[in-house]
C-alpha positions in Angstrom: -0.1 -0.1 0.2 2.9 2.6 0.9 4.7 3.9 -2.2 7.9 5.2 -2.3 6.7 8.7 -1.9 4.8 7.7 1.3 8.0 6.5 2.5 10.0 9.6 1.6 7.5 11.7 3.6 7.7 9.7 6.7 11.6 9.9 6.5 11.7 13.4 5.9 9.2 14.1 8.5 11.4 11.8 11.1 14.6 13.6 10.0 12.8 17.2 10.8 11.9 15.6 14.2 15.4 14.9 14.7 16.6 18.6 13.9 13.7 20.0 16.2 15.2 17.7 19.1 18.7 17.3 19.6 18.0 14.9 22.2 16.2 12.3 20.0 18.4 9.2 19.2 18.9 7.6 16.0 17.2 4.6 17.8 14.1 6.6 18.9 14.1 8.0 15.3 14.0 4.6 13.9 11.2 3.6 16.2 9.5 6.9 15.4 9.7 5.8 11.6 8.5 2.2 12.2 5.5 3.5 14.4 4.3 5.6 11.0 4.6 3.0 9.1 2.3 0.7 11.3 -0.1 3.1 12.0 -0.8 3.3 8.0 -1.8 -0.2 8.1 -3.5 0.4 11.2 -5.6 3.3 9.5 -6.7 1.0 6.8 -8.0 -1.6 9.4 -9.5 1.2 11.2 -11.3 2.6 7.9 -12.8 -0.9 7.2 -13.8 -1.6 11.0 -15.6 1.8 11.0 -17.4 1.5 7.9 -18.4 -2.0 9.4 -19.9 -0.7 12.5 -21.8 1.8 10.7 -23.4 -0.6 8.4 -24.1 -2.6 11.7 -25.8 0.5 13.5 -28.8 -0.1 10.7 -29.9 -3.1 13.4 -30.3 -0.6 16.2 -31.8 1.7 13.9 -34.3 -1.0 13.1 -34.8 -1.8 16.6 -35.6 1.9 17.4 -38.2 2.4 15.0 -40.1 -0.6 15.9 -39.9 0.3 19.6 -41.8 3.5 19.0 -45.1 4.0 20.8 -46.6 4.8 17.6 -44.5 3.7 14.6 -45.1 5.2 11.1 -45.6 2.9 8.1 -42.1 3.8 7.1 -40.7 2.7 10.6 -42.7 -0.5 9.9 -41.1 -0.9 6.3 -37.5 -0.3 7.5 -35.3 -3.4 6.9 -31.5 -3.1 8.3 -30.3 -4.2 4.8 -27.1 -1.7 4.8 -25.9 -4.8 7.3 -27.9 -7.4 6.3 -26.2 -8.4 3.2 -23.3 -10.6 1.8 -20.7 -7.7 1.4 -20.5 -6.4 4.8 -20.7 -9.5 6.3 -17.9 -11.1 4.4 -15.8 -8.5 6.3 -17.5 -9.1 9.5 -17.0 -12.8 9.5 -13.5 -12.8 7.9 -11.4 -14.8 10.6 -7.9 -13.2 9.2 -9.5 -9.6 9.6 -10.8 -10.5 12.9 -7.4 -11.5 14.3 -5.8 -8.2 12.9 -8.4 -5.9 14.6 -7.9 -8.2 18.1 -4.2 -8.0 17.8 -3.5 -4.4 16.8 -6.8 -3.3 19.3 -8.3 -1.6 16.4 -12.0 -2.0 17.8 -10.9 -0.1 21.2 -10.3 2.9 19.0 -13.8 3.3 17.6 -16.7 4.5 19.8 -20.2 4.2 19.8 -20.9 7.8 19.7 -18.8 8.1 16.6 -20.4 5.5 14.8 -23.8 6.8 15.8 -23.4 10.2 14.4 -21.9 8.9 11.0 -24.9 6.5 10.4 -27.5 9.5 11.5 -25.4 11.5 8.9 -25.4 9.1 6.0 -29.4 8.0 6.8 -30.1 11.7 5.6 -28.7 11.2 2.4 -30.3 11.1 -0.8 -28.1 7.8 -1.5 -29.6 5.9 1.6 -33.1 6.7 1.2 -33.2 5.7 -2.5 -31.2 2.6 -1.4 -34.0 1.7 1.1 -36.9 2.5 -1.1 -35.3 0.2 -3.7 -36.6 -3.1 -4.3 -33.2 -4.1 -6.2 -31.1 -6.3 -4.4 -28.1 -7.6 -6.2 -24.6 -7.7 -5.3 -23.7 -4.7 -7.6 -26.6 -2.7 -5.4 -25.2 -3.6 -1.8 -21.4 -3.1 -3.3 -22.7 0.6 -4.5 -24.3 1.7 -1.2 -21.1 0.6 0.8 -19.2 2.5 -1.7 -21.1 5.5 -1.1 -21.1 5.1 2.5 -17.4 5.4 2.4 -17.7 8.3 0.2 -19.7 10.1 2.5 -16.9 9.4 5.2 -14.6 11.3 3.0 -16.6 14.3 3.0 -17.6 14.1 6.7 -15.9 16.4 8.5 -17.1 14.7 11.7 -15.1 11.7 10.5 -11.9 13.5 9.1 -11.4 15.2 12.7 -12.3 11.7 14.1 -9.3 10.2 12.2 -6.6 13.2 12.7 -7.8 13.0 16.5 -6.5 9.1 16.5 -3.9 9.3 13.6 -1.5 11.7 13.4 -0.3 10.9 9.8 -4.1 11.0 8.6 -3.9 13.7 6.2 -0.6 12.7 4.9 -1.6 9.2 4.2 -5.5 9.9 3.3 -5.5 9.7 -0.5 -3.5 6.3 0.4 -5.8 4.9 2.4 -9.2 6.0 0.6 -7.6 4.3 -2.6 -7.1 1.2 -0.9 -10.5 1.4 0.6 -12.3 2.0 -2.7 -10.4 -1.1 -4.3 -11.3 -3.2 -1.3 -15.0 -2.2 -1.3 -15.1 -2.8 -5.2 -14.1 -6.4 -4.8 -16.4 -7.2 -2.1 -17.5 -10.0 -1.1 -14.1 -10.4 0.7 -12.2 -13.4 0.5 -9.4 -14.9 2.0 -6.7 -12.7 3.6 -8.1 -9.6 1.6 -6.0 -6.9 3.9 -2.7 -8.5 3.3 -2.5 -6.7 0.0 -2.2 -3.5 1.7 0.6 -4.4 4.6 3.7 -2.4 4.0 6.7 -4.8 2.4 9.8 -5.0 3.6 11.2 -3.9 0.2 9.8 -0.6 0.7 9.6 -0.2 4.3 13.3 -1.5 5.5 15.5 -1.8 2.1 14.4 1.6 1.1 13.0 3.5 4.0 15.2 2.1 6.9 18.5 2.8 4.8 17.7 6.1 3.7 16.9 7.5 7.1 20.1 5.7 8.1 22.3 7.3 5.4 20.6 11.0 5.9 21.7 10.4 9.6 25.1 9.3 9.7 26.3 11.0 6.5 24.8 14.5 7.7 28.1 16.4 7.3 29.4 14.8 4.1 26.3 15.5 2.5 26.4 19.2 3.8 29.8 19.6 2.1 28.5 18.1 -1.3 25.8 20.5 -1.1 27.1 23.8 0.2 29.5 24.6 -3.2 26.2 24.3 -5.4 24.4 27.0 -3.3 26.9 29.6 -4.6 25.7 32.8 -3.2 23.6 31.2 -0.5 24.7 30.8 3.0 24.0 27.0 4.0 22.4 28.3 7.4 19.9 30.5 5.4 18.6 27.6 3.7 15.0 26.2 5.0 15.7 23.5 7.4 12.7 21.6 5.2 14.9 22.4 2.0 18.1 21.3 3.7 16.6 17.9 4.7 15.1 17.3 1.2 18.3 17.6 -0.5 20.2 15.5 1.6 17.9 12.7 1.4 17.8 13.4 -2.4 21.8 12.9 -2.3 21.5 9.7 -0.5 18.9 8.6 -2.8 20.9 9.3 -6.1 24.1 7.6 -4.6 22.6 4.9 -3.0 19.8 3.5 -4.7 21.1 2.5 -8.5 17.7 1.1 -9.4 16.1 4.5 -9.2 16.3 6.6 -11.9 17.7 10.1 -11.5 15.0 12.1 -13.0 12.2 10.0 -10.7 14.4 11.4 -7.5 14.5 15.1 -9.1 10.6 14.9 -9.6 9.7 13.5 -6.5 11.4 15.6 -4.1 10.4 18.8 -6.0 7.0 17.4 -5.4 7.3 16.7 -1.7 8.6 20.3 -1.4 5.6 21.7 -3.0 3.5 19.9 -0.3 5.9 20.5 2.8 8.2 23.5 2.1 7.6 27.0 1.4 6.3 28.5 -2.3 9.8 29.1 -3.7 11.2 25.8 -2.7 10.3 23.7 -5.7 12.4 26.1 -8.2 15.3 26.1 -5.5 15.5 22.4 -5.0 15.0 21.6 -8.8 17.9 24.1 -9.5 20.4 22.7 -6.6 19.7 19.1 -7.5 20.1 19.5 -11.3 23.5 21.2 -10.6 24.5 18.5 -8.2 23.4 15.6 -10.2 25.6 16.9 -13.2 28.5 17.3 -10.8 28.4 13.7 -9.2 27.4 12.0 -12.5 30.9 13.2 -13.8 32.6 12.2 -10.7 31.1 9.1 -11.1 29.1 9.0 -7.7 25.8 8.3 -9.4 26.0 4.6 -11.1 22.5 3.5 -12.3 21.8 0.0 -13.0 19.1 -1.4 -15.7 17.8 -0.5 -18.9 16.3 2.8 -18.9 17.9 4.0 -15.6 21.0 5.7 -17.3 20.3 9.2 -18.7 21.6 9.5 -21.8 
């Protein structure tokens, strides 16, 4: 689920934390990095479980309507079909999913108040009222209402605030989680260990992220010496902290990972700077990295392997 860009951002955030807190050891920084990786997958599990719990709340709504002193015809006709369908139950009854939820204590992070609020919000939508009124009950119908429910989550201020309160990297990883959720829901009913596809891989987390973090930390002074001449009229101390971190990370990546094309590295750090640094950072980083790349390539310090990885 985690792309290299997500990993770069997490490494960047840890390096920034280290620059702000001089007492933060590298071991603690690595723990922080791995915690942020673990949290991304747990956000996905949380989203899946919250969706199921909101759908399940239809049973409570059903009981409440029938318990009224004078239930209306609409109350009597109501069925909790948002929950009572193969799509939702395939998740709820999945053994592997239940094991993940239990082991990571995901259920403990949900509250009845949030579930009730999200359900009541969705109950007011046209999507839900039309679904209840429809007599068409096909797998596609149920699949679509579950997708609509999750779409409602994304646009809900309450849901986004709830996620931000529980997971510090929600806004960094939101697009990633949403993409994974849509893919999961479109493939319903859930089969086997459906969630495994979204667990972080060692190749991305360790063989790329941990090495990048370690290199950027241990070779800090060497990287600064490489960068300073390229700054020309700029004093290194005047460079924005985030810009300097991104430049150092990009250099590490250029010189350490032969399978990543130089253009990919350059473009990735320029794009990240647009999101996390100043308005002028993208041009600054693009210019400095372009200058450094040409110099390092001449010195033979950037070696790329494989067809299409070497710039002509």
